ChimeraX commands (.cxc) that place a marker at each C-alpha (Angstrom):
marker #1 position -21.50,42.55,-123.55 radius 0.5
marker #1 position -20.26,45.26,-125.88 radius 0.5
marker #1 position -18.53,44.51,-129.18 radius 0.5
marker #1 position -16.36,47.61,-129.63 radius 0.5
marker #1 position -15.38,46.79,-133.21 radius 0.5
marker #1 position -17.82,45.13,-135.59 radius 0.5
marker #1 position -18.16,45.85,-139.32 radius 0.5
marker #1 position -21.79,44.76,-139.47 radius 0.5
marker #1 position -22.26,47.17,-142.39 radius 0.5
marker #1 position -19.89,45.16,-144.63 radius 0.5
marker #1 position -21.21,43.35,-147.68 radius 0.5
marker #1 position -20.18,40.04,-146.12 radius 0.5
marker #1 position -23.28,40.27,-143.92 radius 0.5
marker #1 position -25.72,41.30,-146.65 radius 0.5
marker #1 position -27.35,37.88,-146.97 radius 0.5
marker #1 position -28.04,37.22,-143.28 radius 0.5
marker #1 position -27.37,40.43,-141.33 radius 0.5
marker #1 position -30.55,40.28,-139.25 radius 0.5
marker #1 position -29.96,36.65,-138.28 radius 0.5
marker #1 position -26.36,37.48,-137.31 radius 0.5
marker #1 position -27.59,40.27,-135.05 radius 0.5
marker #1 position -30.22,38.03,-133.46 radius 0.5
marker #1 position -27.56,35.44,-132.64 radius 0.5
marker #1 position -25.53,38.17,-130.96 radius 0.5
marker #1 position -28.51,39.20,-128.83 radius 0.5
marker #1 position -29.06,35.57,-127.85 radius 0.5
marker #1 position -25.59,35.31,-126.26 radius 0.5
marker #1 position -25.85,38.67,-124.48 radius 0.5
marker #1 position -24.41,41.26,-126.85 radius 0.5
marker #1 position -26.42,44.43,-126.19 radius 0.5
marker #1 position -24.26,47.10,-127.83 radius 0.5
marker #1 position -21.71,47.40,-130.62 radius 0.5
marker #1 position -19.64,50.01,-132.43 radius 0.5
marker #1 position -19.51,50.16,-136.23 radius 0.5
marker #1 position -16.13,51.65,-137.21 radius 0.5
marker #1 position -16.39,53.15,-140.69 radius 0.5
marker #1 position -13.21,52.67,-142.72 radius 0.5
marker #1 position -13.57,55.03,-145.69 radius 0.5
marker #1 position -15.53,58.20,-146.52 radius 0.5
marker #1 position -17.57,56.13,-148.98 radius 0.5
marker #1 position -18.72,54.01,-146.00 radius 0.5
marker #1 position -19.44,56.72,-143.44 radius 0.5
marker #1 position -23.11,57.23,-144.31 radius 0.5
marker #1 position -23.60,53.47,-144.66 radius 0.5
marker #1 position -22.31,52.88,-141.13 radius 0.5
marker #1 position -24.78,55.42,-139.77 radius 0.5
marker #1 position -27.66,53.81,-141.65 radius 0.5
marker #1 position -26.95,50.46,-140.01 radius 0.5
marker #1 position -27.64,51.84,-136.54 radius 0.5
marker #1 position -31.34,51.40,-137.30 radius 0.5
marker #1 position -30.77,47.88,-138.64 radius 0.5
marker #1 position -29.15,46.92,-135.36 radius 0.5
marker #1 position -31.84,48.61,-133.28 radius 0.5
marker #1 position -34.54,46.64,-135.08 radius 0.5
marker #1 position -32.91,43.42,-133.84 radius 0.5
marker #1 position -32.43,44.61,-130.25 radius 0.5
marker #1 position -28.86,45.93,-130.32 radius 0.5
marker #1 position -27.94,49.53,-129.59 radius 0.5
marker #1 position -25.27,50.48,-132.12 radius 0.5
marker #1 position -22.91,53.43,-132.39 radius 0.5
marker #1 position -20.57,54.57,-135.15 radius 0.5
marker #1 position -17.07,55.94,-135.55 radius 0.5
marker #1 position -15.53,57.70,-138.53 radius 0.5
marker #1 position -12.16,57.12,-140.13 radius 0.5
marker #1 position -9.98,56.36,-143.13 radius 0.5
marker #1 position -8.35,52.96,-142.72 radius 0.5
marker #1 position -4.62,52.84,-143.56 radius 0.5
marker #1 position -5.29,50.24,-146.26 radius 0.5
marker #1 position -7.00,53.00,-148.24 radius 0.5
marker #1 position -4.86,55.95,-147.11 radius 0.5
marker #1 position -4.02,56.81,-150.73 radius 0.5
marker #1 position -7.61,56.64,-152.00 radius 0.5
marker #1 position -8.82,59.98,-150.60 radius 0.5
marker #1 position -7.20,63.42,-151.03 radius 0.5
marker #1 position -5.17,64.22,-147.94 radius 0.5
marker #1 position -5.96,67.92,-148.25 radius 0.5
marker #1 position -9.69,67.19,-148.08 radius 0.5
marker #1 position -9.55,64.80,-145.13 radius 0.5
marker #1 position -9.65,67.27,-142.20 radius 0.5
marker #1 position -12.81,68.96,-143.47 radius 0.5
marker #1 position -14.40,65.62,-144.33 radius 0.5
marker #1 position -13.79,64.33,-140.82 radius 0.5
marker #1 position -15.17,67.50,-139.26 radius 0.5
marker #1 position -18.35,67.20,-141.28 radius 0.5
marker #1 position -18.95,63.54,-140.50 radius 0.5
marker #1 position -18.00,63.33,-136.81 radius 0.5
marker #1 position -21.15,64.74,-135.16 radius 0.5
marker #1 position -22.81,61.83,-133.35 radius 0.5
marker #1 position -19.74,59.59,-133.51 radius 0.5
marker #1 position -18.38,57.91,-130.38 radius 0.5
marker #1 position -14.81,57.73,-131.70 radius 0.5
marker #1 position -12.44,58.63,-134.52 radius 0.5
marker #1 position -11.33,55.68,-136.62 radius 0.5
marker #1 position -10.71,53.05,-137.73 radius 0.5
marker #1 position -7.40,54.66,-138.57 radius 0.5
marker #1 position -3.75,53.85,-138.07 radius 0.5
marker #1 position -0.60,52.40,-139.63 radius 0.5
marker #1 position 0.05,49.14,-141.47 radius 0.5
marker #1 position 3.60,48.35,-142.59 radius 0.5
marker #1 position 2.45,45.28,-144.51 radius 0.5
marker #1 position 0.55,47.38,-147.05 radius 0.5
marker #1 position 2.28,48.85,-150.07 radius 0.5
marker #1 position 1.31,52.41,-149.16 radius 0.5
marker #1 position 3.92,55.03,-148.34 radius 0.5
marker #1 position 4.39,55.16,-144.56 radius 0.5
marker #1 position 4.87,58.94,-144.64 radius 0.5
marker #1 position 1.41,59.26,-146.20 radius 0.5
marker #1 position -0.08,56.87,-143.65 radius 0.5
marker #1 position 1.40,58.97,-140.85 radius 0.5
marker #1 position 0.05,62.18,-142.38 radius 0.5
marker #1 position -3.43,60.64,-142.61 radius 0.5
marker #1 position -3.20,59.43,-139.02 radius 0.5
marker #1 position -2.19,62.92,-137.89 radius 0.5
marker #1 position -5.44,64.24,-139.33 radius 0.5
marker #1 position -7.39,61.71,-137.28 radius 0.5
marker #1 position -5.52,62.52,-134.07 radius 0.5
marker #1 position -6.12,66.24,-134.60 radius 0.5
marker #1 position -9.85,65.59,-135.09 radius 0.5
marker #1 position -9.97,63.40,-131.98 radius 0.5
marker #1 position -8.27,66.10,-129.92 radius 0.5
marker #1 position -10.57,68.82,-131.21 radius 0.5
marker #1 position -13.73,66.80,-130.51 radius 0.5
marker #1 position -12.40,65.15,-127.33 radius 0.5
marker #1 position -13.11,61.71,-128.77 radius 0.5
marker #1 position -11.15,58.47,-128.40 radius 0.5
marker #1 position -9.30,56.88,-131.30 radius 0.5
marker #1 position -9.79,53.38,-132.72 radius 0.5
marker #1 position -6.33,52.40,-133.94 radius 0.5
marker #1 position -5.25,49.74,-136.42 radius 0.5
marker #1 position -1.52,49.01,-136.10 radius 0.5
marker #1 position 0.38,46.24,-137.87 radius 0.5
marker #1 position 4.19,46.03,-137.68 radius 0.5
marker #1 position 4.34,49.76,-136.95 radius 0.5
marker #1 position 4.12,50.09,-133.17 radius 0.5
marker #1 position 7.33,52.13,-132.94 radius 0.5
marker #1 position 6.01,54.71,-135.39 radius 0.5
marker #1 position 2.58,54.69,-133.76 radius 0.5
marker #1 position 3.90,55.17,-130.24 radius 0.5
marker #1 position 6.24,57.95,-131.36 radius 0.5
marker #1 position 3.34,59.84,-132.91 radius 0.5
marker #1 position 1.03,59.32,-129.93 radius 0.5
marker #1 position 3.71,60.54,-127.53 radius 0.5
marker #1 position 4.15,63.62,-129.69 radius 0.5
marker #1 position 0.46,64.42,-130.15 radius 0.5
marker #1 position -0.89,63.19,-126.77 radius 0.5
marker #1 position -4.56,62.60,-127.62 radius 0.5
marker #1 position -6.23,63.27,-124.27 radius 0.5
marker #1 position -9.23,60.97,-124.72 radius 0.5
marker #1 position -7.07,57.91,-125.42 radius 0.5
marker #1 position -8.74,55.12,-127.33 radius 0.5
marker #1 position -8.36,51.47,-128.25 radius 0.5
marker #1 position -5.52,49.64,-129.96 radius 0.5
marker #1 position -7.72,47.38,-132.03 radius 0.5
marker #1 position -6.89,43.76,-132.90 radius 0.5
marker #1 position -3.85,43.74,-130.66 radius 0.5
marker #1 position -1.29,41.04,-131.35 radius 0.5
marker #1 position 1.83,42.64,-129.93 radius 0.5
marker #1 position 3.91,42.10,-126.83 radius 0.5
marker #1 position 3.30,42.77,-123.16 radius 0.5
marker #1 position 5.88,45.57,-123.25 radius 0.5
marker #1 position 4.29,47.30,-126.25 radius 0.5
marker #1 position 0.82,47.01,-124.70 radius 0.5
marker #1 position 2.11,48.62,-121.53 radius 0.5
marker #1 position 3.34,51.62,-123.53 radius 0.5
marker #1 position -0.14,52.14,-124.97 radius 0.5
marker #1 position -1.70,51.86,-121.52 radius 0.5
marker #1 position 0.60,54.58,-120.25 radius 0.5
marker #1 position -0.78,56.84,-122.99 radius 0.5
marker #1 position -4.38,56.26,-121.91 radius 0.5
marker #1 position -5.32,53.55,-124.41 radius 0.5
marker #1 position -7.08,50.23,-123.87 radius 0.5
marker #1 position -6.17,46.98,-125.61 radius 0.5
marker #1 position -8.76,45.42,-127.91 radius 0.5
marker #1 position -9.11,41.70,-127.18 radius 0.5
marker #1 position -10.58,39.67,-130.03 radius 0.5
marker #1 position -9.95,36.42,-131.84 radius 0.5
marker #1 position -6.22,36.58,-131.10 radius 0.5
marker #1 position -6.91,35.48,-127.51 radius 0.5
marker #1 position -8.18,32.12,-128.82 radius 0.5
marker #1 position -5.07,31.41,-130.90 radius 0.5
marker #1 position -2.67,29.12,-129.01 radius 0.5
marker #1 position 0.35,30.13,-131.09 radius 0.5
marker #1 position -0.05,33.87,-130.39 radius 0.5
marker #1 position 2.25,33.60,-127.39 radius 0.5
marker #1 position 3.32,37.26,-127.23 radius 0.5
marker #1 position -0.23,38.55,-127.18 radius 0.5
marker #1 position -1.35,35.79,-124.84 radius 0.5
marker #1 position 1.18,36.96,-122.26 radius 0.5
marker #1 position -0.19,40.51,-122.49 radius 0.5
marker #1 position -3.77,39.28,-122.14 radius 0.5
marker #1 position -2.82,37.13,-119.15 radius 0.5
marker #1 position -0.56,39.50,-117.20 radius 0.5
marker #1 position -1.83,43.03,-117.76 radius 0.5
marker #1 position -4.39,44.36,-115.25 radius 0.5
marker #1 position -8.02,43.73,-116.12 radius 0.5
marker #1 position -8.68,47.45,-116.59 radius 0.5
marker #1 position -6.45,47.27,-119.69 radius 0.5
marker #1 position -9.00,45.61,-121.98 radius 0.5
marker #1 position -12.13,45.97,-124.06 radius 0.5
marker #1 position -13.79,43.25,-126.14 radius 0.5
marker #1 position -14.14,43.23,-129.92 radius 0.5
marker #1 position -14.66,40.83,-132.78 radius 0.5
marker #1 position -13.66,42.82,-135.90 radius 0.5
marker #1 position -16.34,40.73,-137.62 radius 0.5
marker #1 position -16.33,39.54,-140.33 radius 0.5
marker #1 position -12.50,39.57,-140.03 radius 0.5
marker #1 position -10.16,38.29,-137.27 radius 0.5
marker #1 position -11.60,34.74,-137.04 radius 0.5
marker #1 position -11.35,32.63,-133.91 radius 0.5
marker #1 position -9.32,29.46,-133.49 radius 0.5
marker #1 position -11.25,26.20,-133.60 radius 0.5
marker #1 position -9.54,23.71,-131.25 radius 0.5
marker #1 position -11.38,20.77,-132.80 radius 0.5
marker #1 position -10.11,21.40,-136.32 radius 0.5
marker #1 position -6.83,22.99,-135.26 radius 0.5
marker #1 position -7.47,25.81,-137.71 radius 0.5
marker #1 position -8.92,29.30,-137.88 radius 0.5
marker #1 position -12.63,29.35,-138.53 radius 0.5
marker #1 position -14.21,30.77,-141.67 radius 0.5
marker #1 position -15.57,34.24,-141.01 radius 0.5
marker #1 position -16.59,35.87,-137.76 radius 0.5
marker #1 position -19.64,37.53,-136.23 radius 0.5
marker #1 position -20.51,39.67,-133.19 radius 0.5
marker #1 position -21.91,36.72,-131.22 radius 0.5
marker #1 position -18.32,35.51,-130.93 radius 0.5
marker #1 position -17.57,38.22,-128.40 radius 0.5
marker #1 position -18.98,35.73,-125.87 radius 0.5
marker #1 position -16.32,33.21,-126.87 radius 0.5
marker #1 position -13.64,35.88,-126.71 radius 0.5
marker #1 position -14.77,36.75,-123.18 radius 0.5
marker #1 position -14.70,33.13,-122.08 radius 0.5
marker #1 position -11.25,32.63,-123.60 radius 0.5
marker #1 position -9.89,35.64,-121.73 radius 0.5
marker #1 position -11.44,34.44,-118.46 radius 0.5
marker #1 position -9.93,30.99,-118.98 radius 0.5
marker #1 position -6.52,32.42,-119.81 radius 0.5
marker #1 position -6.51,34.61,-116.72 radius 0.5
marker #1 position -8.15,32.02,-114.46 radius 0.5
marker #1 position -10.80,34.48,-113.30 radius 0.5
marker #1 position -14.56,34.49,-112.80 radius 0.5
marker #1 position -16.35,35.30,-116.06 radius 0.5
marker #1 position -19.17,37.34,-114.53 radius 0.5
marker #1 position -16.76,39.51,-112.53 radius 0.5
marker #1 position -14.59,40.03,-115.60 radius 0.5
marker #1 position -17.57,41.03,-117.76 radius 0.5
marker #1 position -18.48,43.74,-115.25 radius 0.5
marker #1 position -14.93,45.08,-115.27 radius 0.5
marker #1 position -14.65,45.05,-119.06 radius 0.5
marker #1 position -17.91,46.96,-119.39 radius 0.5
marker #1 position -16.54,49.62,-117.02 radius 0.5
marker #1 position -13.40,49.85,-119.15 radius 0.5
marker #1 position -15.44,50.26,-122.31 radius 0.5
marker #1 position -17.60,53.04,-120.95 radius 0.5
marker #1 position -14.54,54.78,-119.50 radius 0.5
marker #1 position -13.14,55.11,-123.04 radius 0.5
marker #1 position -16.33,55.50,-125.08 radius 0.5
marker #1 position -17.93,58.07,-122.79 radius 0.5
marker #1 position -20.76,58.89,-125.20 radius 0.5
marker #1 position -22.10,55.36,-124.70 radius 0.5
marker #1 position -22.83,55.92,-121.01 radius 0.5
marker link #1:1,2 radius 0.2
marker link #1:2,3 radius 0.2
marker link #1:3,4 radius 0.2
marker link #1:4,5 radius 0.2
marker link #1:5,6 radius 0.2
marker link #1:6,7 radius 0.2
marker link #1:7,8 radius 0.2
marker link #1:8,9 radius 0.2
marker link #1:9,10 radius 0.2
marker link #1:10,11 radius 0.2
marker link #1:11,12 radius 0.2
marker link #1:12,13 radius 0.2
marker link #1:13,14 radius 0.2
marker link #1:14,15 radius 0.2
marker link #1:15,16 radius 0.2
marker link #1:16,17 radius 0.2
marker link #1:17,18 radius 0.2
marker link #1:18,19 radius 0.2
marker link #1:19,20 radius 0.2
marker link #1:20,21 radius 0.2
marker link #1:21,22 radius 0.2
marker link #1:22,23 radius 0.2
marker link #1:23,24 radius 0.2
marker link #1:24,25 radius 0.2
marker link #1:25,26 radius 0.2
marker link #1:26,27 radius 0.2
marker link #1:27,28 radius 0.2
marker link #1:28,29 radius 0.2
marker link #1:29,30 radius 0.2
marker link #1:30,31 radius 0.2
marker link #1:31,32 radius 0.2
marker link #1:32,33 radius 0.2
marker link #1:33,34 radius 0.2
marker link #1:34,35 radius 0.2
marker link #1:35,36 radius 0.2
marker link #1:36,37 radius 0.2
marker link #1:37,38 radius 0.2
marker link #1:38,39 radius 0.2
marker link #1:39,40 radius 0.2
marker link #1:40,41 radius 0.2
marker link #1:41,42 radius 0.2
marker link #1:42,43 radius 0.2
marker link #1:43,44 radius 0.2
marker link #1:44,45 radius 0.2
marker link #1:45,46 radius 0.2
marker link #1:46,47 radius 0.2
marker link #1:47,48 radius 0.2
marker link #1:48,49 radius 0.2
marker link #1:49,50 radius 0.2
marker link #1:50,51 radius 0.2
marker link #1:51,52 radius 0.2
marker link #1:52,53 radius 0.2
marker link #1:53,54 radius 0.2
marker link #1:54,55 radius 0.2
marker link #1:55,56 radius 0.2
marker link #1:56,57 radius 0.2
marker link #1:57,58 radius 0.2
marker link #1:58,59 radius 0.2
marker link #1:59,60 radius 0.2
marker link #1:60,61 radius 0.2
marker link #1:61,62 radius 0.2
marker link #1:62,63 radius 0.2
marker link #1:63,64 radius 0.2
marker link #1:64,65 radius 0.2
marker link #1:65,66 radius 0.2
marker link #1:66,67 radius 0.2
marker link #1:67,68 radius 0.2
marker link #1:68,69 radius 0.2
marker link #1:69,70 radius 0.2
marker link #1:70,71 radius 0.2
marker link #1:71,72 radius 0.2
marker link #1:72,73 radius 0.2
marker link #1:73,74 radius 0.2
marker link #1:74,75 radius 0.2
marker link #1:75,76 radius 0.2
marker link #1:76,77 radius 0.2
marker link #1:77,78 radius 0.2
marker link #1:78,79 radius 0.2
marker link #1:79,80 radius 0.2
marker link #1:80,81 radius 0.2
marker link #1:81,82 radius 0.2
marker link #1:82,83 radius 0.2
marker link #1:83,84 radius 0.2
marker link #1:84,85 radius 0.2
marker link #1:85,86 radius 0.2
marker link #1:86,87 radius 0.2
marker link #1:87,88 radius 0.2
marker link #1:88,89 radius 0.2
marker link #1:89,90 radius 0.2
marker link #1:90,91 radius 0.2
marker link #1:91,92 radius 0.2
marker link #1:92,93 radius 0.2
marker link #1:93,94 radius 0.2
marker link #1:94,95 radius 0.2
marker link #1:95,96 radius 0.2
marker link #1:96,97 radius 0.2
marker link #1:97,98 radius 0.2
marker link #1:98,99 radius 0.2
marker link #1:99,100 radius 0.2
marker link #1:100,101 radius 0.2
marker link #1:101,102 radius 0.2
marker link #1:102,103 radius 0.2
marker link #1:103,104 radius 0.2
marker link #1:104,105 radius 0.2
marker link #1:105,106 radius 0.2
marker link #1:106,107 radius 0.2
marker link #1:107,108 radius 0.2
marker link #1:108,109 radius 0.2
marker link #1:109,110 radius 0.2
marker link #1:110,111 radius 0.2
marker link #1:111,112 radius 0.2
marker link #1:112,113 radius 0.2
marker link #1:113,114 radius 0.2
marker link #1:114,115 radius 0.2
marker link #1:115,116 radius 0.2
marker link #1:116,117 radius 0.2
marker link #1:117,118 radius 0.2
marker link #1:118,119 radius 0.2
marker link #1:119,120 radius 0.2
marker link #1:120,121 radius 0.2
marker link #1:121,122 radius 0.2
marker link #1:122,123 radius 0.2
marker link #1:123,124 radius 0.2
marker link #1:124,125 radius 0.2
marker link #1:125,126 radius 0.2
marker link #1:126,127 radius 0.2
marker link #1:127,128 radius 0.2
marker link #1:128,129 radius 0.2
marker link #1:129,130 radius 0.2
marker link #1:130,131 radius 0.2
marker link #1:131,132 radius 0.2
marker link #1:132,133 radius 0.2
marker link #1:133,134 radius 0.2
marker link #1:134,135 radius 0.2
marker link #1:135,136 radius 0.2
marker link #1:136,137 radius 0.2
marker link #1:137,138 radius 0.2
marker link #1:138,139 radius 0.2
marker link #1:139,140 radius 0.2
marker link #1:140,141 radius 0.2
marker link #1:141,142 radius 0.2
marker link #1:142,143 radius 0.2
marker link #1:143,144 radius 0.2
marker link #1:144,145 radius 0.2
marker link #1:145,146 radius 0.2
marker link #1:146,147 radius 0.2
marker link #1:147,148 radius 0.2
marker link #1:148,149 radius 0.2
marker link #1:149,150 radius 0.2
marker link #1:150,151 radius 0.2
marker link #1:151,152 radius 0.2
marker link #1:152,153 radius 0.2
marker link #1:153,154 radius 0.2
marker link #1:154,155 radius 0.2
marker link #1:155,156 radius 0.2
marker link #1:156,157 radius 0.2
marker link #1:157,158 radius 0.2
marker link #1:158,159 radius 0.2
marker link #1:159,160 radius 0.2
marker link #1:160,161 radius 0.2
marker link #1:161,162 radius 0.2
marker link #1:162,163 radius 0.2
marker link #1:163,164 radius 0.2
marker link #1:164,165 radius 0.2
marker link #1:165,166 radius 0.2
marker link #1:166,167 radius 0.2
marker link #1:167,168 radius 0.2
marker link #1:168,169 radius 0.2
marker link #1:169,170 radius 0.2
marker link #1:170,171 radius 0.2
marker link #1:171,172 radius 0.2
marker link #1:172,173 radius 0.2
marker link #1:173,174 radius 0.2
marker link #1:174,175 radius 0.2
marker link #1:175,176 radius 0.2
marker link #1:176,177 radius 0.2
marker link #1:177,178 radius 0.2
marker link #1:178,179 radius 0.2
marker link #1:179,180 radius 0.2
marker link #1:180,181 radius 0.2
marker link #1:181,182 radius 0.2
marker link #1:182,183 radius 0.2
marker link #1:183,184 radius 0.2
marker link #1:184,185 radius 0.2
marker link #1:185,186 radius 0.2
marker link #1:186,187 radius 0.2
marker link #1:187,188 radius 0.2
marker link #1:188,189 radius 0.2
marker link #1:189,190 radius 0.2
marker link #1:190,191 radius 0.2
marker link #1:191,192 radius 0.2
marker link #1:192,193 radius 0.2
marker link #1:193,194 radius 0.2
marker link #1:194,195 radius 0.2
marker link #1:195,196 radius 0.2
marker link #1:196,197 radius 0.2
marker link #1:197,198 radius 0.2
marker link #1:198,199 radius 0.2
marker link #1:199,200 radius 0.2
marker link #1:200,201 radius 0.2
marker link #1:201,202 radius 0.2
marker link #1:202,203 radius 0.2
marker link #1:203,204 radius 0.2
marker link #1:204,205 radius 0.2
marker link #1:205,206 radius 0.2
marker link #1:206,207 radius 0.2
marker link #1:207,208 radius 0.2
marker link #1:208,209 radius 0.2
marker link #1:209,210 radius 0.2
marker link #1:210,211 radius 0.2
marker link #1:211,212 radius 0.2
marker link #1:212,213 radius 0.2
marker link #1:213,214 radius 0.2
marker link #1:214,215 radius 0.2
marker link #1:215,216 radius 0.2
marker link #1:216,217 radius 0.2
marker link #1:217,218 radius 0.2
marker link #1:218,219 radius 0.2
marker link #1:219,220 radius 0.2
marker link #1:220,221 radius 0.2
marker link #1:221,222 radius 0.2
marker link #1:222,223 radius 0.2
marker link #1:223,224 radius 0.2
marker link #1:224,225 radius 0.2
marker link #1:225,226 radius 0.2
marker link #1:226,227 radius 0.2
marker link #1:227,228 radius 0.2
marker link #1:228,229 radius 0.2
marker link #1:229,230 radius 0.2
marker link #1:230,231 radius 0.2
marker link #1:231,232 radius 0.2
marker link #1:232,233 radius 0.2
marker link #1:233,234 radius 0.2
marker link #1:234,235 radius 0.2
marker link #1:235,236 radius 0.2
marker link #1:236,237 radius 0.2
marker link #1:237,238 radius 0.2
marker link #1:238,239 radius 0.2
marker link #1:239,240 radius 0.2
marker link #1:240,241 radius 0.2
marker link #1:241,242 radius 0.2
marker link #1:242,243 radius 0.2
marker link #1:243,244 radius 0.2
marker link #1:244,245 radius 0.2
marker link #1:245,246 radius 0.2
marker link #1:246,247 radius 0.2
marker link #1:247,248 radius 0.2
marker link #1:248,249 radius 0.2
marker link #1:249,250 radius 0.2
marker link #1:250,251 radius 0.2
marker link #1:251,252 radius 0.2
marker link #1:252,253 radius 0.2
marker link #1:253,254 radius 0.2
marker link #1:254,255 radius 0.2
marker link #1:255,256 radius 0.2
marker link #1:256,257 radius 0.2
marker link #1:257,258 radius 0.2
marker link #1:258,259 radius 0.2
marker link #1:259,260 radius 0.2
view
């Protein structure tokens, strides 16, 4: 299995990172992508490729400025910074739009434009974060038409919104949301869209899974949970897990072509 979105470089894993990676290997996670979220983290993400390799996981990195920190780096410097850091990356991002953050949406859109331009120039997919801003996101993607597509990470939207992203060449990131029984809109998308719509992710240490025994979200998250995400999607769709895993891997490599 491939975890297409795992922040294994975050400080939350400092105390037990190697053990976390070994648990992922045990359940069948062989590859993961570390999406860097700020220029201060770009070199750190690259350094953790070796940490993952030492525990038996082939890791890749992507480069971006997360919308939560869109105002923490000079916009004028961002295009050159991205150009300098992208060699070796499998994607551009994590980047995107988040209407729940108190950061000017016009600035967020300007920052996202820089990422889309870099993705187009380097023919790389995008890893998109989008919260309560799908209309703005889809408008921009339809305008810019990034040819390599990408992944709408941490998707919790509707079937109809997901279908719009698919038409633009994007895949839908399936993570902990698929385990949450009250996420009815997203559950419909996960159940009814064709299987070639999806890739797996955890967003560890964020986006925790639902624990049916406690009736609550769990504390924390880790890449081994991609196995639980996969099983939850198979159960939701009523399909064979092994067949689905093969299809999801094809989807992943179709988007992240440098991982082939």
